[in-house]
Every structure is written in C-alpha cells, then in structure tokens.
N, C-alpha and C positions, 0 to 999 in steps of 0.2 A: 487831433492835434492838442497838445498840452496847455495847460492855461498860462498866461503871461507872454501873449504873442509880443515880438519884438516889433515896433515901429520904425522903420528905416526913413528918415525924411531929408537925405543928403541932397535929394535933387529938386523936392517942393515940400511944401508944408500944407497939409491938409486941413480944412476948416473942421471944427468941433460939429459932431452930431452927422457926419455924413455917413454913419451906420443906417441912418433911416431915410437917406435920400440916394443911396448908391443904386446902380442898374448893373447887374451882370452881363458881360458882355462874351465871356469865353471861359471855359473851363476844361483842362485836360491835364493828363498824367504822362510824366516824363520818366523813362526808365533809362538807365545808362549803364555800360560796362557791366552787363549780364556775363560775359565771358563763358558762355556754354562750351564745356570742357570735353575733350576726349582724352581721359586721363591715361590712358593705354598708348597713346600714340608715341613711335619713335622718334617723331619731329619735335621734341621737347626736350629741354636741358634741367630737369628737376635737380640735378646735383650742384647747381650754382646758387641754391637758394640760401646757403649761409652767406652769401656776398650780395645776392639781389632776391630779396624777399618773395616776389610774386612769382618765382620760379616753382615753387611748390606750395601748396595749399593742403592742409588735412581734409578740408572739407571738398576738395575740386571733384571728387567723384559723384558728388550730389547736385551738380548745379542745375541740372534739369528738374529734379525734385524740389529744390529752392524757388526755381523762376515759376514752375506750374503753382506754388504756393502762394506767390506774389499775384499771379493772374485771378486767383482765387478772392484775394484780398480787394483788388479793383472791383472785380464783379459784384462783391457783397456791399460796395459803397454806393449811395444813391447818387452822388456827385460832390463837388467841392463844399466842404463844411462850413465856409464862411457865406458864400452867395446862394448856396443851395442849387446851383444850377448843374444840370446832368452832365456829364464829361462828353465834349465833343468829339474827342479821339484820345488816343494813346500815341506818344511818339518815342521811338528809342534811339539816343542818341550814340549810337556806335559801340564798338567792342562787343558786338552781338555775340560773336563767335571768339573762341580764345585763340584759335590758331589756323584760321581760313580753309577748314576742312569741309567737304560737302556733308560728311556726317554732321558736324556740328552745325552747320547751315539747316540742314534739316530739321533737327532736333528743335533749333531755335524758333524756326517758321512753324513747327508744329506746338510747341509750347503755346504760340500767340494765338494761332488760329485754330486749335484744338485736334484731337485725335490720340493716338497711342504712339508712346515714345518708346524705344528701346535703347537706353544710353549704352551700347557695347559697340565696341570694334574688335576685330581680330577673331580669337577662337570664339564660336557661339556659345560654349557650355562654362567658361570660366574668365576671370579676371586676369590679364597677364602683366598688369602694369607694376612699377616699382613698389606700390603698397601691399604686394603679395610677392613679389620675389626680390626686391632690392634690398640695399644695405640698411644699416641702423640708422642711416641719415634721415629716413622717412617714417612718418607713424605707419606702423605694420599693424593694422586693426585687427586682424584674425590671429595674428601670432601670440602666443605667450612670452616670448622674449623679450629682453630689454630693447628699445631703441630711444632716441633722443627726446621723442614727443612723450613716450612712458616716463621719460625721467622728469617730464614736467607734469605729470598728472593724468594723461591721456591713460584710457584703458583698454583693454582687450573686449572685441565685441564680437562674438562668434556669429558667422554668418552675414557679416556687414558688406562684405565685397559682392557677394552672390546676389544679395538684395539691391545694391546699387546700380548693378547693371540689368536688373529686371525690368520689364514692360511695366509701365504705368500710364495714365490717360490724364491729357489736359483738357478742360473745360472749352479752354479757347477764350480770348477775350470777347466780351458783348458789345464792343465799343470799336469803332473803325481805327486802324493803327497804321502808323507810317514808321519807316527806318531810314537812318542815314549811316553811312559807312563811317567806321574806325580803324585805326592802324592795325589792330589784332584781326580785322575784316579784310585786310589789304596785304599782309605779308607774313611771313613765317614767323611766329612768336610776337607779330607786331612790330618787328627790328630789323630782321635780316633783309638784305636786298632780295628780291624775287630772282629765282633761279640758280643762286649759288649753292644751295644745299636742298633743292626741293626732292632729290633722290629719298631723302630721310623718311619722307611721309610713307613710302613703299617699301621701306627697308626692313629685312627679315630679324634684324637685331636691334635693340634698343640700348643706349649707352647708360652705364650705370657706373660713373666714375666717383671715386672717393673725394670727397672735399679736400682731402689733404694733398691729392695730387695736384703738382703744379698748373696742370692743363686745365683744371676746374677754375682757378683763378685766372688764367691766361684767356679763357672763354668768356667768363665774366667780364673782365677788362675789355674785351673787344666788343661785346655787346653794347657798352655804353660807350665807347670810343670810335671804333671804326669796324662795323660789322662785316665789313667786305673781305677782312683778314680771315673769317671764319670757315671760308671754303676748304682751302688745303688743311686746315686744322682738323676739321670735322672728318674728312676722307682718311687721314693717318688714324686718328681715334677708333673709326669704324674697324680698321685691320688690327689696330693693336688692344681694343678693349680697354676695360673690361664691359662686357655687354650681357645681356639677357636674351633669350629668343623671343621674337615677336610674329604672330601669325600676320601675314601680308594680307592686307583688306582694301580693296578699291575705293571703300567708302571714304577712305582716308584721302583720296586724291584733292590738292588745294584747288580751290575756284580762283577763277580771275575776277577782276571787277566787274567784268562785262557781264560774267556767269552770275555774280550776286544779284545784279540787276535782272537779268533774265529769270531766275528761280523765284523771284517777287511775283511773276505774271503766272506761275503755276495755279492752275485752277484747285490743285487739291489744298493749296494753302491760302487761298484767298480768304476763308473765314468770314469775319464781319465786313471784310473788304476794307478800302476800295481795292479793285484790280491794279496791281502793280504796287500797292502800298506807298504811292506818292510818285514813283518813278513814271516818267511820262511815256517810255515806250520799252519793250525788251532789249531793243539795242539803242537805247537812248543814254544821254549823259549820266552821272551818279549824282546829280544835284537837279533840284525841281522847285516848284512853288505848289501850294494846295490851299484850298480854303478851309481854313481852320475852324472858322465860325462866321455868321453874317457879318461882315465890316472887317473882319479879322483875317490877314493874309498870313500864311505860313511860308518861310523859305527853307529849304533843305539844303545846305553845303557839303561837299564833300572837302575836309580839310587835310586828307593824308596825302603823303607823298611816296610815289610809287617806287622811288629809290630805295624804300625799306628801311625808314628810321621813324622812331617813335614819335618824334614830334612833328608839327604840322605846318603847313602853308597853303596859299591860295594861288593858283596860277592866272596869268592875265587873262585868259579867255572866260574862265569862271567870274573873275572879277568883273570883266566887261557885262557879261550874262546878269550878275546882279545889279550892277548899276541899272541895266536896261529894264529889269523889272521893278526896282524902286522908282524909276522915273515912271514906269506905266502904270503905277499904282498909289499915286500920291493921296487917294481920298481913302485908304484902308489902313488901320493899325497894323502893323507889321511885327512879327516875331522871327527871328533867325534861329535857325537850329544847326549845331555841328558837333561835331565829336570834340576837336580840339579847343582850348581856352585863348583868350587873347594872348596870355602869357607863356603859354606852350607851343605857340606858332613862331617857332624860331628856326625852321628848316628850309632857308632860302636856297637849298642846292637844287640843280636842275632836275626835273622830273624825266625818266625814262620814257613815260608814254608818252611826252609833249615835248619832243627834243627842241632845244632852243627856246622854250616858252620862258618867259620871267616868272620867278616865284615871289611873292609877297608875304611879308609877315602879319602878326597880329596887330601891332600898332596901325598898320595901314589897313587892315580890316576894320579897326575902331574908327579911324579917321573917315573912312569911306562911309560908314553907317550914320556916322553923326552929322553927315551933309543932309540927311533925309529925316525930317522932323517925326514921319510915321513911325519909324522904328522905334518900338518903346523896350524891346527885350533881346537879349541874345542869349539862348539856352544850350548849355554844353555839359560836357563830361571829363574824361580822360584822367583827370588827377586822383580819382576816386575819393576827392575831398568836397564836403560842403564850404561854398564860398560865395558871397555876394559882393560884386564890384559895381560902384556908381561910376557910370561915364558921363561926365559933364561936357556938354558940348558947347559950342560958341554962344548958344541962346539956350534958356531954359527948354523950348521946345525941342531942341536938337540933344538933349541929353536921352540915356537910355541905362536900363539896369542889365547886368551880364549876371545870369545865375547859373551857377556850377554845383553840381549835385553828386554826392558821393555813390559809389558803385554798390551793384549788388552781389558782388563776389566776395569782397573783403568786408570786414566788420567797417561801419555800421550797417551794412545791407540795406539801404534805404531805397525808395523811389519819392518822386515829388509831384505832388499836386500843384499846379498854377492856375490860379483865378485872376481873370482881368475883369476890372470893375470901374464904372464911370461914377465918379462921385458927385457929378453934376455940380461941382463946386470950382471947376476949371482944372482938376486934377483927376489923376487915374490912381487907382491902387492894384497892385499885384500881390495876391497873397501866395505863399509858398509852403503850405504844411507838407511835413514828411510823412510818409506812410512805411510800416513794416509788412512782410508777409503774415499770412493768416495763421500759419503753424506755430504753436506755442514756442516760446523763447528758451524754455526749459525743455530737455529731452529726456525721454525714457530709453534707455539704452537696449532695451528688449523689445521695443516696439519697431520693428523694422517695416513697418507700411509705409507707403509712400509719403502719408503725412507724418509719420515718425521719423523716416529719413530727412523730411524738410525741416523739422525741429532739429535733427541732429545738424543738418546744414548751418543752422543759425549759432548753436551751441560750440562746433568746434571751430567755426570763425572767430567768436568770441574769445577762445582759450588758445588762437593760434599764438605759437611762441614768436611771430612777427607782428602781431597786432600793434597797430598806431591809433592810439586814441586821439592824435591830432587831425584825424580825418574826418571827426565830427564836426570840426570847425567851432566857430564860437556861436555865442546864443544868437548874434545877428546874422549868422549864416545859415540859420534852421528855418523855424516856423516864424516867418516875417510878414508885415505889410510893408511893401516897398512903394513909394509915393513918387509920381512925377507929374511933371505938368502935362495936360491934355493938349497933345500937338495939333489936333483938328479941331479945337473949340477958337 
C-alpha cells in the first residue's frame, strides 16, 4: 500500500495511539468485475463500442491470463499489510463472467481453484473473433494494416492471437474463496432479457456491423433504454449482415442462475474450498451466509434482476431472509457482499423468476441494514470505480461503510484487501489497501508467455482509447482507514 494512507472519520473519531492497541479481527481480499471473456462469441455486440465503451476492449482476449496473475499476487502476500493477519478468504463480488457462457464460467472457476485453462471457443486451431477478421473498428493485433487503435499508437504483434488462446495454468488460490452473482453472470451481456436473443450463443455467424450503420446506434440506444426491443432487430441483422463465420461451439451455451450455483459444487473446482463456495446447496438460492472469521459473519446477496437489465434490486423474499439472518446473529460483526451498489440498485421492475414479487431499491437496503448495529460494511462492485460511502444511521452504532471497488477488466485493474481491527477504544478500523496483479505493468510485446500476456493485459487496458481515469476514485476512495463506532461494545 502506498504511503500517506487516508483516514476517513466521518462515522467515528479514533483515539491516538490505536496502532499499539488494535486487535485484528478479519482480513480478506475482494475481487470484482473480472469479466472473464469469450472474445470470439457470436453473442457480443463489439460494434457499439464507439457509443458504449465496454462493448470492446483491446485487452479482452487476455482476461484469463490477467486473472491468473492476480491470483499469483494474492498467493504471494502473507496477509493484510496493516494488521498482518493472514487472509481468512477471498470473495468475488460478481461479473465473474462477461456473458454467462459455460466456457467463461469454467475458466473463471479454474482460475480461482487451479488447473489448466484453454481460453478458446469455436475452431480449435485459430482465433475467429473480430480482432482477426473484423473491421478497422477494432485493434487487429496481427494485421499490418491500419485500424482505429493503431491510429492511437497500438502496434502489430505477430502471434498475439494464437498465444492468447493457448493453454496456460493457474496455481489456484491458497485461500478459501466465495462468489456472488453479477448482472453479467445473469443475462446476455449483463443487459438483455433472458431468452430474447439466446440463439446468438450458438449462431454460425458473428455480427460485424460498421459503427456508421444506423443499426449500430439503434442497438446501442436499445441496450440502455429498452433491451426488449433487440429481439427482432438482431434477427433481421442476422439475415442481412454484415457477418463473419463462427464455428458453433456448445461450450458457449448460456448458464442459468441455478446452473451457476450448481457448478460451484463441482469437485473439480473445489480448490481450497469450501464446497459450494458459499452457496448452501446445489439447488439452493443464490444468496447465503458464511463464517468469514471468528465473530465476523459474511452475507452474500444476489442483487441482479432476471428481467435482464444492468441495474439491480432485491426481492421481498431475499430481503425477508436477510432480516431473519441479521436478527439471528446480533452478536456477530456482519459484512454484506453484493454486486450492485446502493446507487445502482434502481431496477424495481418485476423479476420474471419471481412473478408478482415486489422489488426494492438500494435506499431500502441501506435503511434495512442501518436497523442492525452489527452491520459494519457493505462491499460491492458493478461501477468499475473505487468509492467509499459513509452511511450514518440513526445512532453511531447503526452506521456502516459501503466499500465499492474498481474492476479487474478495465483500468485501473485492481483488487482490494479489507482488514477489520478492534481499536479497543470503542471504535473499529476498516483498512482498504488496493493491490495489482503480479505481472509487470510495462509489457514486452515480444514476450508472449502467459506472464508476458498478463503484462500486455495491463498495458493495453491503460492505453485503451476508452480509458476513464475517474474510475480510480479520489484519494479517500482508495487506500483508507475507515473508522466507525464498535457496535458490540
């Protein structure tokens, strides 16, 4: 962690000298928004990236190599840098996959639990995506010809795509890991209502529409306003093109929420455990509790809405379950985990998986958590941005911190260590140092080993024409000491 740590005391004021009296209670790593990508999938709309930046990333062929390098970094750390406590666990707060494909889910789980990854779908001997066959709208790494990325300084790298889809190995985490669901784990592109265009996953062609085509702008607008319009639009485009061929591959089959849970019980990906990685049973709900550390309870929520929209909500059944868990554990400090933030839980539309069930927004969830003094933090992702939000409750003991962390797919490509310490002066400290992957930040384009590709993953993200430096957040959103009143003293 860099020097000059910021102390955020909006919720409590700590006494001087607490460094010598504090006791470590928990230490864990949060991963979020890894977006493990099948970059060759026909079920993607890269052509809208001039209107929606996340639709195409020059580094997206290297998400597994980048994620393995992050695992290597975590394994190399002895524990939290402030308290020295060994990590109790790692938890990933959603958007583990980019497009809810079985292939992506398998790669994600293998990255965390260990094993060999072959990040390729379609033809077994070549890359078939738009970075090999598409228009100048995308970075064409092996082509000598102009494209809009080379116009900004990106270079030709012979052999890049063959190396990107080659087999490589993850050592797997040495620490138990847990997972929660994000909207990209739940619906096509994290946005489309499930079912309206699922035929795209196994399509024999991939759309390659010029961004100057009115259809590209129409699709971009529909994605943000009314994704249900996209069904007939995409069917027509499949017939009229332009398209490139795509080898059909069953590994691209989309998974359901139930399948997401069930796959976490596969013995092949148990790794350091636990069995199910938090989920209570193969047929159980997509939310759960777990013992994060002695005296510290973790609660994993599912804030996605199966209607297929990017923003989140929580249904009345899950909210009632949450309240029951909080009532049942008044004597344990509690940390809540979800994908969406309080400000991005605005999707109060009905969830088709739960017909007739009322949906609640982030404000309701904040008010609910504030009723229970043992809640000390809500940890989440989704925004791809570092941000700390102080939620002051009716009393100091009913206040908690919301900790939002940037993604590992877009710059700044971070994960976060969170350490909980009892200062023994009536306050708690939450330390929030950020970490990067183990690979060097500066790449050697001639090094196409898995480690070299992981460095390219970092450098390409930094140089992306859509890079947004505001995602770093302010100084007070990064390496912080967050103070709050100890609710159980």
